[in-house]
Structures are given as C-alpha cells and as structure tokens.
PLY file of the C-alpha trace (Angstrom):
ply
format ascii 1.0
element vertex 244
property float x
property float y
property float z
element edge 243
property int vertex1
property int vertex2
end_header
0.00 0.00 0.00
2.82 2.38 0.92
4.62 1.61 -2.33
1.43 2.27 -4.29
0.96 5.64 -2.58
4.58 6.57 -3.24
4.28 5.64 -6.91
1.06 7.67 -7.13
2.81 10.68 -5.61
5.68 10.39 -8.07
3.25 10.13 -10.99
1.48 13.26 -9.72
4.81 15.07 -9.45
5.74 14.13 -13.00
2.32 15.10 -14.31
2.37 18.50 -12.63
5.91 19.19 -13.76
5.13 18.19 -17.34
2.35 20.76 -17.58
4.65 23.67 -16.74
6.18 26.00 -19.29
9.91 26.03 -19.91
10.41 29.51 -18.45
9.60 30.25 -14.83
6.72 32.68 -14.31
5.56 34.50 -11.20
2.42 32.94 -9.77
1.91 34.72 -6.47
4.20 37.75 -6.71
2.48 39.88 -4.06
2.45 36.98 -1.62
6.02 36.03 -2.50
7.24 39.57 -1.95
5.54 39.65 1.46
7.15 36.33 2.41
10.47 37.61 1.06
10.29 40.61 3.39
9.55 38.30 6.31
12.50 36.09 5.37
14.79 39.12 5.14
13.66 40.25 8.60
14.42 36.75 9.92
17.81 36.86 8.24
18.63 40.28 9.70
17.54 39.32 13.20
18.96 35.80 13.46
20.83 34.27 10.53
23.07 37.20 9.55
24.41 37.80 13.11
25.13 34.09 13.50
26.84 34.03 10.09
29.01 37.02 10.98
30.02 35.32 14.22
30.74 32.12 12.28
33.03 34.08 9.95
35.17 35.04 12.95
35.99 31.40 13.71
39.47 30.11 12.81
39.68 29.16 9.13
40.38 25.44 9.79
37.14 25.17 11.80
35.11 26.94 9.11
36.65 24.85 6.32
36.13 21.62 8.26
32.49 22.45 8.98
31.87 23.34 5.34
33.53 20.09 4.23
31.42 18.08 6.68
28.06 19.44 5.50
29.14 19.22 1.86
30.16 15.58 2.32
26.76 14.66 3.76
24.97 16.45 0.92
26.91 14.24 -1.50
24.69 11.34 -0.39
21.69 12.91 -2.15
23.71 13.09 -5.37
24.22 9.31 -5.49
20.60 8.23 -6.26
20.09 11.27 -8.49
23.15 10.40 -10.57
21.64 6.94 -11.04
18.30 8.45 -12.11
20.10 10.76 -14.54
22.25 7.95 -15.92
25.35 9.98 -15.14
27.63 7.16 -14.08
30.83 9.19 -14.26
29.46 11.57 -11.65
28.09 8.58 -9.72
31.67 7.34 -9.38
32.81 10.77 -8.23
30.02 10.94 -5.63
30.55 7.46 -4.21
34.33 7.76 -4.25
34.31 11.22 -2.68
31.93 10.26 0.11
33.78 7.01 0.90
37.23 8.62 1.00
36.22 11.78 2.86
34.13 9.88 5.42
36.96 7.46 6.19
40.35 9.04 5.50
38.88 12.53 5.76
37.59 11.93 9.31
33.82 11.95 8.71
34.19 14.57 6.00
35.92 17.31 7.99
38.86 16.94 5.59
38.58 16.71 1.82
41.33 14.38 0.52
39.02 13.23 -2.31
39.32 16.60 -4.03
43.10 16.35 -3.99
42.95 13.19 -6.10
40.52 14.73 -8.57
37.12 13.64 -7.24
34.73 16.60 -7.53
31.11 15.44 -7.40
28.36 17.75 -8.64
25.54 18.38 -6.18
22.38 16.79 -7.61
18.80 16.72 -6.32
15.42 15.56 -7.61
14.59 19.02 -8.95
17.69 18.88 -11.13
16.87 15.33 -12.17
13.41 16.43 -13.32
15.08 19.26 -15.19
17.36 16.86 -17.05
14.24 14.98 -18.19
12.98 18.18 -19.77
10.51 19.37 -17.14
10.35 23.15 -16.92
10.56 25.04 -13.63
6.90 26.12 -13.62
5.77 28.82 -11.21
8.37 30.78 -9.27
7.51 31.68 -5.68
9.07 32.22 -2.27
8.55 29.92 0.72
8.76 30.99 4.38
12.28 30.32 5.73
13.20 28.07 2.77
13.33 30.98 0.34
13.05 31.00 -3.48
11.83 27.96 -5.37
9.73 26.81 -8.31
6.95 24.26 -8.69
9.43 21.71 -9.99
11.99 22.36 -7.26
9.48 22.47 -4.40
8.10 19.09 -5.47
11.70 17.96 -5.81
12.43 18.99 -2.22
9.64 16.71 -1.02
10.92 13.85 -3.17
14.46 14.45 -1.88
13.42 13.26 1.58
12.48 9.88 0.07
15.65 9.31 -1.96
18.28 10.96 0.28
20.10 8.29 2.34
20.82 10.85 5.07
17.11 11.72 5.33
16.36 7.98 5.40
18.39 7.40 8.56
17.41 10.66 10.28
13.92 12.04 9.67
12.73 8.59 8.51
14.60 7.03 11.47
15.55 3.92 9.48
18.81 2.02 9.75
21.08 1.93 6.70
24.35 0.00 6.61
24.46 0.02 10.39
23.97 3.80 10.60
21.01 5.54 12.18
20.04 8.97 13.46
17.07 11.16 14.28
15.21 14.25 13.12
17.42 16.54 15.23
20.50 15.29 13.38
18.92 16.12 10.03
17.85 19.66 10.87
21.08 20.38 12.75
23.16 19.56 9.68
20.80 21.51 7.42
20.92 24.48 9.79
24.71 24.49 9.88
24.68 24.32 6.07
22.48 27.42 5.91
24.81 29.34 8.24
27.86 28.20 6.27
26.29 29.38 3.00
25.21 32.70 4.52
28.66 33.30 5.95
30.41 32.39 2.70
28.24 34.81 0.71
27.92 37.57 3.31
29.71 40.20 1.20
28.04 39.09 -2.02
24.57 39.45 -0.51
25.44 42.79 1.09
26.78 44.21 -2.19
23.84 42.87 -4.19
21.36 44.44 -1.79
23.13 47.81 -1.95
23.44 47.86 -5.73
20.05 46.40 -6.69
17.12 48.55 -7.69
14.88 45.60 -6.78
16.61 43.13 -4.44
13.74 40.63 -4.77
14.08 40.50 -8.58
17.86 40.28 -8.40
17.79 37.25 -6.11
15.09 35.67 -8.27
17.27 36.05 -11.36
20.34 34.61 -9.59
18.36 31.67 -8.19
16.84 30.71 -11.56
20.17 31.06 -13.39
21.91 28.99 -10.72
19.34 26.21 -11.09
19.71 26.18 -14.88
23.50 26.04 -14.50
23.20 23.08 -12.16
20.80 21.21 -14.45
23.15 21.67 -17.42
26.19 20.95 -15.19
27.58 24.36 -16.12
29.71 26.13 -13.52
28.34 29.61 -14.36
28.45 31.82 -11.27
28.39 28.95 -8.80
31.99 29.45 -7.74
31.11 32.94 -6.50
27.71 32.25 -5.01
28.13 28.66 -3.80
24.98 26.58 -3.40
21.93 28.81 -3.61
19.58 25.97 -2.65
20.43 25.93 1.04
0 1
1 2
2 3
3 4
4 5
5 6
6 7
7 8
8 9
9 10
10 11
11 12
12 13
13 14
14 15
15 16
16 17
17 18
18 19
19 20
20 21
21 22
22 23
23 24
24 25
25 26
26 27
27 28
28 29
29 30
30 31
31 32
32 33
33 34
34 35
35 36
36 37
37 38
38 39
39 40
40 41
41 42
42 43
43 44
44 45
45 46
46 47
47 48
48 49
49 50
50 51
51 52
52 53
53 54
54 55
55 56
56 57
57 58
58 59
59 60
60 61
61 62
62 63
63 64
64 65
65 66
66 67
67 68
68 69
69 70
70 71
71 72
72 73
73 74
74 75
75 76
76 77
77 78
78 79
79 80
80 81
81 82
82 83
83 84
84 85
85 86
86 87
87 88
88 89
89 90
90 91
91 92
92 93
93 94
94 95
95 96
96 97
97 98
98 99
99 100
100 101
101 102
102 103
103 104
104 105
105 106
106 107
107 108
108 109
109 110
110 111
111 112
112 113
113 114
114 115
115 116
116 117
117 118
118 119
119 120
120 121
121 122
122 123
123 124
124 125
125 126
126 127
127 128
128 129
129 130
130 131
131 132
132 133
133 134
134 135
135 136
136 137
137 138
138 139
139 140
140 141
141 142
142 143
143 144
144 145
145 146
146 147
147 148
148 149
149 150
150 151
151 152
152 153
153 154
154 155
155 156
156 157
157 158
158 159
159 160
160 161
161 162
162 163
163 164
164 165
165 166
166 167
167 168
168 169
169 170
170 171
171 172
172 173
173 174
174 175
175 176
176 177
177 178
178 179
179 180
180 181
181 182
182 183
183 184
184 185
185 186
186 187
187 188
188 189
189 190
190 191
191 192
192 193
193 194
194 195
195 196
196 197
197 198
198 199
199 200
200 201
201 202
202 203
203 204
204 205
205 206
206 207
207 208
208 209
209 210
210 211
211 212
212 213
213 214
214 215
215 216
216 217
217 218
218 219
219 220
220 221
221 222
222 223
223 224
224 225
225 226
226 227
227 228
228 229
229 230
230 231
231 232
232 233
233 234
234 235
235 236
236 237
237 238
238 239
239 240
240 241
241 242
242 243
C-alpha cells in the first residue's frame, strides 16, 4: 500500500511538472514579496548575526564544517546520478563520500578533491530538469526561500531518496547507521549558516546595488538552477549553493 501511494505521488509530481512551461513565471508575486520581506527580517535578526560570528571562527574550523556538511549532501547526489544515468558523476560521488568519510575523518577533511574527485551536487529538482521538465511557477517559501513548482516538489521527493534523510527524519537504519530528526535539521541548519557566511559580502553588495533586491535574487536563483541542471559552472563558484 505504501509503495502504491509513493508511486502515485511520483506520478502526480511528474504530471504537474510536465504541464509547466519552460520559463519560470511568477504565480503569487504579491504573496512572494511579502514572504520575502519576512525572510529578510528573519535573516537580519537571526541568521546574519550568526553568520558574521561564524566568519570570525578560525579558518580550519570553518573549512572543516563546510567540508562536513558538503560531504553529507553528496549522499543525495548518489541516487540522483543513477536516475540521470550519469555514471561518471556517480563514481565521483561514491568515491568522494567514501574517501572523505573514512580518510577525511567523517568529512571534515577533503582528501578526495586532492585526487581529482569533484562530485556535482544533484537533487530531484535537477533530475526532473534533465528529463525536460520546466521550472513552472516561481515563488518564495517561508524560511526556505526562493523555489519553483518543480523544485518544491523535488524537495519533497528528496526526503524519500536521500540516504541521510532515510536514517534521520525517517529514522531507518542503513548500513548500520542511524540517526534522528534533530541530526537532520542540525546539519541543514549548519549548512544554511555556512552558506550565509560564505556569501555575506556578495549578498550585502547585491542588496546595496540592486534597484529591486527581490528581482535580483530571483534572477540569480533561476540562473543557478539552470547552471546546475546543465552541469555548467556559471556563477556557482562565486555564489556557492543557492539551494540551502
């Protein structure tokens, strides 16, 4: 029964995504702008101060923390590389995670990169994009920020295919490893702070120089997603992972 429901959900996801146009369009702009203002207030009150404090930590601690969260996020890339048929990147993802988790002390070090393993970050939204599904409506979610119909459905599907989500929020055992919901959201929270700290100056400069900050971030988000779907580097080196 559970498998049937899951299959039905996936069929619904595919059907909804297939009805969307190739270019993202605003669906609820007034609502999205209101949510955007709320998110910016949350950022100013909580996330930005934490990120600025994080930036004052010694570089080895910051680098190690960034490596750790990045290593865990590589787990989501593994099933998505299989779904995309990208077996070269599958090898990079598996090899990187195995080496960094063992030799790299649970991912705090990144020896895999030194031997040429550089896995792309893949998620279900990107996988749907590689199958030709357009982004659909663009809108902003509370706390989670900018997204599209395709990517929001992808975020839900991610929790079913991500091995880390499987052993934490699903509380299932996998290869002798297990965790809980707190572990999942703790890692995700640290990832958000790491991203915010890494892009502190970029965000500050963009806000100062933008006529419409909302539209600027929308443009960057959509371009970043297209770059990731096409496996193009684009501006990702400067902005990091815009998907939090």
